A tleap script that builds the chain and sets N, CA, C and O, in Angstrom:
source leaprc.protein.ff14SB
mol = sequence {
  NMET VAL GLN SER GLN LEU LYS VAL LYS GLU
  VAL GLN VAL LYS SER LEU GLU THR GLN ALA
  ALA LYS LEU ARG ASP VAL ASP PRO ASP LYS
  GLU GLN LEU LEU SER SER ARG LYS ILE GLU
  VAL GLU GLU ARG PHE ASN ARG LEU LEU ALA
  PRO LEU ILE GLU ARG ARG GLN LYS LEU ASP
  GLN PHE LYS ARG VAL GLN GLN VAL SER LYS
  TYR LYS GLN CYS ILE ASP ASN ILE ALA TYR
  GLY SER ILE CLYS
}
set mol.1.N position { 80.026 -23.553 88.026 }
set mol.1.CA position { 80.808 -22.414 87.945 }
set mol.1.C position { 80.267 -21.290 87.645 }
set mol.1.O position { 80.394 -20.313 88.384 }
set mol.2.N position { 79.341 -21.245 86.119 }
set mol.2.CA position { 78.682 -19.611 85.218 }
set mol.2.C position { 77.611 -19.996 86.598 }
set mol.2.O position { 77.301 -18.984 87.228 }
set mol.3.N position { 77.277 -20.729 86.902 }
set mol.3.CA position { 75.579 -20.076 87.899 }
set mol.3.C position { 76.416 -19.398 89.545 }
set mol.3.O position { 75.671 -18.700 90.233 }
set mol.4.N position { 77.002 -19.490 89.760 }
set mol.4.CA position { 77.532 -18.748 90.959 }
set mol.4.C position { 78.228 -17.501 90.478 }
set mol.4.O position { 78.441 -16.541 91.219 }
set mol.5.N position { 78.578 -17.553 89.193 }
set mol.5.CA position { 79.285 -16.169 88.561 }
set mol.5.C position { 78.023 -15.367 88.128 }
set mol.5.O position { 78.159 -14.146 88.059 }
set mol.6.N position { 76.706 -15.957 87.801 }
set mol.6.CA position { 75.727 -15.380 87.438 }
set mol.6.C position { 75.132 -14.854 88.750 }
set mol.6.O position { 75.078 -13.625 88.718 }
set mol.7.N position { 74.665 -15.381 89.899 }
set mol.7.CA position { 74.212 -15.288 90.236 }
set mol.7.C position { 74.709 -13.732 91.361 }
set mol.7.O position { 73.912 -12.844 91.661 }
set mol.8.N position { 75.609 -13.760 91.628 }
set mol.8.CA position { 77.220 -12.934 91.796 }
set mol.8.C position { 75.815 -10.889 90.687 }
set mol.8.O position { 74.965 -10.063 91.020 }
set mol.9.N position { 76.457 -11.219 89.717 }
set mol.9.CA position { 76.128 -10.680 88.929 }
set mol.9.C position { 74.513 -10.247 88.842 }
set mol.9.O position { 74.260 -9.059 88.646 }
set mol.10.N position { 73.475 -11.164 88.980 }
set mol.10.CA position { 72.538 -10.993 89.794 }
set mol.10.C position { 72.133 -9.591 91.250 }
set mol.10.O position { 71.335 -8.672 91.434 }
set mol.11.N position { 73.120 -10.158 91.853 }
set mol.11.CA position { 73.181 -9.621 93.249 }
set mol.11.C position { 73.697 -8.220 92.653 }
set mol.11.O position { 73.228 -7.165 93.080 }
set mol.12.N position { 74.435 -8.240 91.900 }
set mol.12.CA position { 75.189 -6.911 92.140 }
set mol.12.C position { 74.232 -5.888 90.928 }
set mol.12.O position { 74.051 -4.685 91.120 }
set mol.13.N position { 73.726 -6.592 89.767 }
set mol.13.CA position { 72.209 -5.857 88.869 }
set mol.13.C position { 71.140 -4.927 90.196 }
set mol.13.O position { 70.729 -3.767 90.218 }
set mol.14.N position { 70.975 -6.126 91.211 }
set mol.14.CA position { 70.436 -5.906 92.091 }
set mol.14.C position { 70.570 -5.126 93.258 }
set mol.14.O position { 69.643 -4.527 93.801 }
set mol.15.N position { 71.878 -5.147 93.673 }
set mol.15.CA position { 72.215 -3.600 94.186 }
set mol.15.C position { 72.350 -1.774 93.490 }
set mol.15.O position { 72.671 -0.646 93.864 }
set mol.16.N position { 71.997 -2.295 92.626 }
set mol.16.CA position { 71.674 -1.342 91.476 }
set mol.16.C position { 70.727 -0.213 92.173 }
set mol.16.O position { 71.120 0.944 92.319 }
set mol.17.N position { 69.294 -0.714 92.636 }
set mol.17.CA position { 68.817 -0.326 93.187 }
set mol.17.C position { 69.068 0.627 94.636 }
set mol.17.O position { 68.644 1.769 94.814 }
set mol.18.N position { 69.858 -0.174 95.569 }
set mol.18.CA position { 70.072 0.901 96.969 }
set mol.18.C position { 71.244 1.796 96.156 }
set mol.18.O position { 71.142 2.967 96.519 }
set mol.19.N position { 71.858 1.695 95.596 }
set mol.19.CA position { 72.910 2.321 95.152 }
set mol.19.C position { 72.459 3.671 94.554 }
set mol.19.O position { 72.829 4.744 95.032 }
set mol.20.N position { 71.394 3.536 93.158 }
set mol.20.CA position { 70.493 4.665 92.351 }
set mol.20.C position { 69.419 5.443 94.036 }
set mol.20.O position { 68.726 6.459 94.090 }
set mol.21.N position { 69.586 4.909 94.603 }
set mol.21.CA position { 68.251 5.389 95.973 }
set mol.21.C position { 69.796 6.575 96.947 }
set mol.21.O position { 69.695 7.735 97.348 }
set mol.22.N position { 70.727 5.857 96.995 }
set mol.22.CA position { 71.984 7.249 97.797 }
set mol.22.C position { 72.061 7.845 97.288 }
set mol.22.O position { 71.590 8.843 97.835 }
set mol.23.N position { 72.670 8.238 95.646 }
set mol.23.CA position { 72.868 8.526 94.979 }
set mol.23.C position { 71.804 10.116 94.348 }
set mol.23.O position { 72.165 11.271 94.119 }
set mol.24.N position { 70.732 9.584 94.269 }
set mol.24.CA position { 69.697 10.170 93.784 }
set mol.24.C position { 69.055 11.660 95.179 }
set mol.24.O position { 68.702 12.821 94.970 }
set mol.25.N position { 69.155 10.929 96.378 }
set mol.25.CA position { 70.055 11.805 97.861 }
set mol.25.C position { 71.130 12.952 97.501 }
set mol.25.O position { 71.070 14.131 97.848 }
set mol.26.N position { 72.192 12.290 96.672 }
set mol.26.CA position { 73.310 13.324 96.686 }
set mol.26.C position { 73.164 13.880 95.209 }
set mol.26.O position { 74.151 14.330 94.628 }
set mol.27.N position { 72.409 13.856 94.848 }
set mol.27.CA position { 72.463 14.499 93.483 }
set mol.27.C position { 70.845 14.572 92.679 }
set mol.27.O position { 70.974 14.311 91.483 }
set mol.28.N position { 69.725 14.796 92.985 }
set mol.28.CA position { 68.662 14.642 92.492 }
set mol.28.C position { 68.565 14.380 91.015 }
set mol.28.O position { 68.094 13.527 90.264 }
set mol.29.N position { 69.566 16.085 90.916 }
set mol.29.CA position { 69.236 16.147 88.637 }
set mol.29.C position { 69.820 14.797 88.804 }
set mol.29.O position { 70.705 15.268 88.089 }
set mol.30.N position { 70.175 13.658 89.028 }
set mol.30.CA position { 70.791 12.639 87.759 }
set mol.30.C position { 69.798 11.935 88.036 }
set mol.30.O position { 70.279 10.842 87.736 }
set mol.31.N position { 68.849 11.729 88.355 }
set mol.31.CA position { 67.811 11.318 89.013 }
set mol.31.C position { 67.027 10.275 87.508 }
set mol.31.O position { 66.621 9.116 87.414 }
set mol.32.N position { 67.114 11.306 86.661 }
set mol.32.CA position { 66.717 10.495 85.388 }
set mol.32.C position { 67.963 9.860 84.260 }
set mol.32.O position { 67.634 9.185 83.285 }
set mol.33.N position { 69.147 10.137 84.517 }
set mol.33.CA position { 69.662 9.246 84.344 }
set mol.33.C position { 70.380 7.771 84.616 }
set mol.33.O position { 71.046 6.928 84.015 }
set mol.34.N position { 69.652 8.087 86.259 }
set mol.34.CA position { 70.081 7.038 86.937 }
set mol.34.C position { 69.207 6.043 86.384 }
set mol.34.O position { 69.379 4.844 86.159 }
set mol.35.N position { 68.491 6.608 86.261 }
set mol.35.CA position { 67.039 5.567 86.335 }
set mol.35.C position { 67.357 4.948 84.633 }
set mol.35.O position { 66.964 3.791 84.486 }
set mol.36.N position { 67.970 5.549 83.455 }
set mol.36.CA position { 67.503 4.983 82.561 }
set mol.36.C position { 69.298 4.170 82.093 }
set mol.36.O position { 69.625 3.399 81.191 }
set mol.37.N position { 69.959 4.729 83.046 }
set mol.37.CA position { 71.020 3.629 83.240 }
set mol.37.C position { 70.830 2.443 83.579 }
set mol.37.O position { 71.424 1.526 83.012 }
set mol.38.N position { 69.751 2.189 84.813 }
set mol.38.CA position { 69.220 1.241 85.636 }
set mol.38.C position { 68.796 0.182 84.416 }
set mol.38.O position { 69.508 -0.792 84.171 }
set mol.39.N position { 67.600 0.454 83.694 }
set mol.39.CA position { 66.935 0.172 82.952 }
set mol.39.C position { 67.849 -1.125 81.479 }
set mol.39.O position { 67.678 -2.280 81.091 }
set mol.40.N position { 68.688 -0.075 81.189 }
set mol.40.CA position { 69.977 -0.431 80.428 }
set mol.40.C position { 70.546 -1.456 80.680 }
set mol.40.O position { 70.810 -2.326 79.851 }
set mol.41.N position { 70.906 -1.497 82.288 }
set mol.41.CA position { 71.699 -2.493 82.963 }
set mol.41.C position { 70.354 -3.781 83.190 }
set mol.41.O position { 70.650 -4.951 82.949 }
set mol.42.N position { 69.723 -3.626 83.397 }
set mol.42.CA position { 68.655 -4.550 83.801 }
set mol.42.C position { 68.048 -5.466 82.269 }
set mol.42.O position { 67.836 -6.640 81.967 }
set mol.43.N position { 67.957 -4.260 81.676 }
set mol.43.CA position { 68.031 -5.564 80.322 }
set mol.43.C position { 68.937 -5.924 79.617 }
set mol.43.O position { 68.556 -6.694 78.735 }
set mol.44.N position { 70.034 -5.696 79.610 }
set mol.44.CA position { 71.465 -5.907 79.185 }
set mol.44.C position { 71.494 -7.850 79.933 }
set mol.44.O position { 71.755 -8.953 79.452 }
set mol.45.N position { 71.139 -7.422 81.052 }
set mol.45.CA position { 71.302 -8.581 81.714 }
set mol.45.C position { 70.620 -10.148 81.418 }
set mol.45.O position { 70.948 -11.325 81.267 }
set mol.46.N position { 69.317 -9.164 81.455 }
set mol.46.CA position { 68.062 -9.640 81.368 }
set mol.46.C position { 68.488 -11.044 79.511 }
set mol.46.O position { 68.247 -12.195 79.147 }
set mol.47.N position { 69.289 -9.637 78.962 }
set mol.47.CA position { 69.168 -10.530 77.637 }
set mol.47.C position { 70.506 -11.289 77.497 }
set mol.47.O position { 70.627 -11.813 76.389 }
set mol.48.N position { 71.463 -11.464 78.281 }
set mol.48.CA position { 72.203 -12.502 78.581 }
set mol.48.C position { 72.220 -13.292 78.954 }
set mol.48.O position { 72.743 -14.342 78.581 }
set mol.49.N position { 71.251 -12.873 80.418 }
set mol.49.CA position { 70.514 -14.478 81.318 }
set mol.49.C position { 69.373 -15.222 80.248 }
set mol.49.O position { 69.145 -16.312 80.772 }
set mol.50.N position { 68.428 -15.093 78.775 }
set mol.50.CA position { 67.988 -15.660 78.232 }
set mol.50.C position { 68.336 -17.093 77.665 }
set mol.50.O position { 67.777 -18.190 77.666 }
set mol.51.N position { 69.540 -16.563 77.171 }
set mol.51.CA position { 69.977 -17.585 76.425 }
set mol.51.C position { 70.899 -18.943 77.360 }
set mol.51.O position { 71.193 -20.052 76.914 }
set mol.52.N position { 71.168 -18.437 78.627 }
set mol.52.CA position { 71.668 -19.326 79.322 }
set mol.52.C position { 70.317 -20.513 79.884 }
set mol.52.O position { 70.398 -21.718 79.645 }
set mol.53.N position { 69.439 -20.045 80.449 }
set mol.53.CA position { 67.933 -20.172 80.719 }
set mol.53.C position { 68.001 -21.203 80.080 }
set mol.53.O position { 68.600 -22.199 80.486 }
set mol.54.N position { 67.108 -21.089 78.451 }
set mol.54.CA position { 67.342 -21.822 77.399 }
set mol.54.C position { 67.818 -23.171 77.188 }
set mol.54.O position { 67.340 -24.234 76.790 }
set mol.55.N position { 69.224 -22.631 77.706 }
set mol.55.CA position { 70.537 -24.112 76.847 }
set mol.55.C position { 70.487 -24.849 78.112 }
set mol.55.O position { 70.628 -26.064 77.972 }
set mol.56.N position { 70.267 -24.292 79.708 }
set mol.56.CA position { 69.997 -25.238 80.753 }
set mol.56.C position { 68.366 -25.579 80.777 }
set mol.56.O position { 68.328 -26.061 81.909 }
set mol.57.N position { 67.539 -25.626 80.489 }
set mol.57.CA position { 66.313 -25.889 79.901 }
set mol.57.C position { 66.673 -26.732 78.710 }
set mol.57.O position { 66.065 -27.692 79.185 }
set mol.58.N position { 67.162 -27.240 77.503 }
set mol.58.CA position { 67.876 -28.158 77.125 }
set mol.58.C position { 68.305 -28.971 77.997 }
set mol.58.O position { 67.587 -29.776 78.588 }
set mol.59.N position { 69.709 -28.816 78.185 }
set mol.59.CA position { 70.452 -29.571 79.400 }
set mol.59.C position { 69.711 -30.723 80.099 }
set mol.59.O position { 69.874 -31.930 79.926 }
set mol.60.N position { 68.522 -29.838 81.257 }
set mol.60.CA position { 67.412 -30.623 81.683 }
set mol.60.C position { 66.859 -31.658 80.521 }
set mol.60.O position { 67.333 -32.775 80.317 }
set mol.61.N position { 66.119 -31.257 80.037 }
set mol.61.CA position { 65.827 -32.117 79.076 }
set mol.61.C position { 66.196 -33.668 78.426 }
set mol.61.O position { 65.523 -34.688 78.277 }
set mol.62.N position { 67.915 -33.232 78.054 }
set mol.62.CA position { 68.736 -33.901 77.473 }
set mol.62.C position { 68.607 -35.256 78.409 }
set mol.62.O position { 68.051 -36.325 78.154 }
set mol.63.N position { 69.348 -34.809 79.624 }
set mol.63.CA position { 69.214 -35.406 80.999 }
set mol.63.C position { 68.314 -36.063 81.158 }
set mol.63.O position { 68.604 -37.259 81.113 }
set mol.64.N position { 66.917 -35.778 81.398 }
set mol.64.CA position { 66.099 -36.664 81.559 }
set mol.64.C position { 65.590 -37.581 80.786 }
set mol.64.O position { 64.680 -38.298 81.203 }
set mol.65.N position { 66.168 -37.725 79.352 }
set mol.65.CA position { 66.150 -38.664 78.862 }
set mol.65.C position { 66.857 -39.714 78.271 }
set mol.65.O position { 66.513 -40.681 77.593 }
set mol.66.N position { 68.268 -39.163 78.820 }
set mol.66.CA position { 69.475 -40.045 79.234 }
set mol.66.C position { 69.054 -41.016 80.088 }
set mol.66.O position { 69.410 -42.182 79.912 }
set mol.67.N position { 67.949 -40.519 81.493 }
set mol.67.CA position { 67.990 -41.744 82.256 }
set mol.67.C position { 66.688 -42.137 81.247 }
set mol.67.O position { 67.019 -42.890 80.331 }
set mol.68.N position { 65.771 -41.887 81.261 }
set mol.68.CA position { 64.575 -42.744 80.365 }
set mol.68.C position { 65.235 -43.692 79.694 }
set mol.68.O position { 64.755 -44.787 79.986 }
set mol.69.N position { 66.303 -43.798 78.766 }
set mol.69.CA position { 67.282 -44.245 78.140 }
set mol.69.C position { 67.781 -45.911 79.135 }
set mol.69.O position { 67.561 -47.096 78.884 }
set mol.70.N position { 68.492 -45.233 80.257 }
set mol.70.CA position { 68.802 -46.188 80.968 }
set mol.70.C position { 68.004 -47.165 81.574 }
set mol.70.O position { 68.072 -48.393 81.625 }
set mol.71.N position { 67.157 -46.246 82.062 }
set mol.71.CA position { 65.830 -47.141 82.577 }
set mol.71.C position { 65.482 -47.762 81.618 }
set mol.71.O position { 65.536 -48.976 81.812 }
set mol.72.N position { 65.187 -47.509 80.777 }
set mol.72.CA position { 64.455 -48.962 79.519 }
set mol.72.C position { 65.822 -49.955 79.049 }
set mol.72.O position { 65.661 -50.911 78.290 }
set mol.73.N position { 66.491 -49.771 79.327 }
set mol.73.CA position { 68.064 -50.552 79.443 }
set mol.73.C position { 67.605 -51.170 80.285 }
set mol.73.O position { 66.665 -51.940 80.087 }
set mol.74.N position { 67.993 -51.039 81.093 }
set mol.74.CA position { 68.210 -52.059 82.482 }
set mol.74.C position { 66.371 -52.823 82.404 }
set mol.74.O position { 66.281 -54.049 82.466 }
set mol.75.N position { 65.562 -52.289 82.322 }
set mol.75.CA position { 64.309 -53.065 82.398 }
set mol.75.C position { 64.517 -54.660 80.961 }
set mol.75.O position { 64.269 -55.861 80.861 }
set mol.76.N position { 64.992 -53.767 80.334 }
set mol.76.CA position { 65.601 -55.220 78.868 }
set mol.76.C position { 66.213 -56.002 79.321 }
set mol.76.O position { 65.900 -57.190 79.247 }
set mol.77.N position { 67.283 -55.568 79.935 }
set mol.77.CA position { 67.832 -56.062 80.777 }
set mol.77.C position { 67.450 -57.244 81.977 }
set mol.77.O position { 67.708 -58.447 81.994 }
set mol.78.N position { 66.874 -56.556 82.766 }
set mol.78.CA position { 66.297 -57.766 83.651 }
set mol.78.C position { 65.034 -58.657 82.845 }
set mol.78.O position { 64.925 -59.788 83.318 }
set mol.79.N position { 64.264 -58.417 81.953 }
set mol.79.CA position { 63.544 -59.231 81.503 }
set mol.79.C position { 63.902 -60.264 80.507 }
set mol.79.O position { 63.222 -61.242 80.196 }
set mol.80.N position { 65.403 -59.816 79.912 }
set mol.80.CA position { 65.857 -60.547 79.182 }
set mol.80.C position { 67.087 -61.067 79.398 }
set mol.80.O position { 67.537 -61.453 78.319 }
set mol.81.N position { 67.646 -61.207 80.060 }
set mol.81.CA position { 67.833 -61.951 81.750 }
set mol.81.C position { 66.764 -62.986 82.630 }
set mol.81.O position { 67.330 -63.875 83.267 }
set mol.82.N position { 65.546 -62.940 82.693 }
set mol.82.CA position { 64.739 -64.099 83.408 }
set mol.82.C position { 64.603 -64.525 82.388 }
set mol.82.O position { 64.396 -65.739 82.402 }
set mol.83.N position { 64.633 -63.847 80.975 }
set mol.83.CA position { 64.553 -65.290 79.883 }
set mol.83.C position { 65.374 -66.798 79.339 }
set mol.83.O position { 64.852 -67.823 78.902 }
set mol.84.N position { 66.570 -66.539 79.516 }
set mol.84.CA position { 68.208 -66.827 79.191 }
set mol.84.C position { 67.656 -68.411 80.431 }
set mol.84.O position { 68.483 -69.267 80.745 }
savepdb mol mol.pdb
quit
C-alpha cells in the first residue's frame, strides 16, 4: 500500500514540471518562485523517500537471511533423516 501511494506521489512531483511550464507561460514573473518551490517539493519528497528506501533494503536483507536459514534447516533435516 505504501509503495502504491509513493508511486502516486512520485508522479505528482514529476507532473510539477509540466504545471510549472504552463504557469511560466501565463505569468513569467513568477518563474523564480516556481523554481524555488519545485526544488523545495523535490527535496522534501527525497527526504521522505530516503528512510523508506533504507527500510526496504533492511527488510530485503532480513528476508534473504530468513530464506538461507530455512534452506539450511531443510538441508540439515534431510541430512539428519538419511543418518537414521
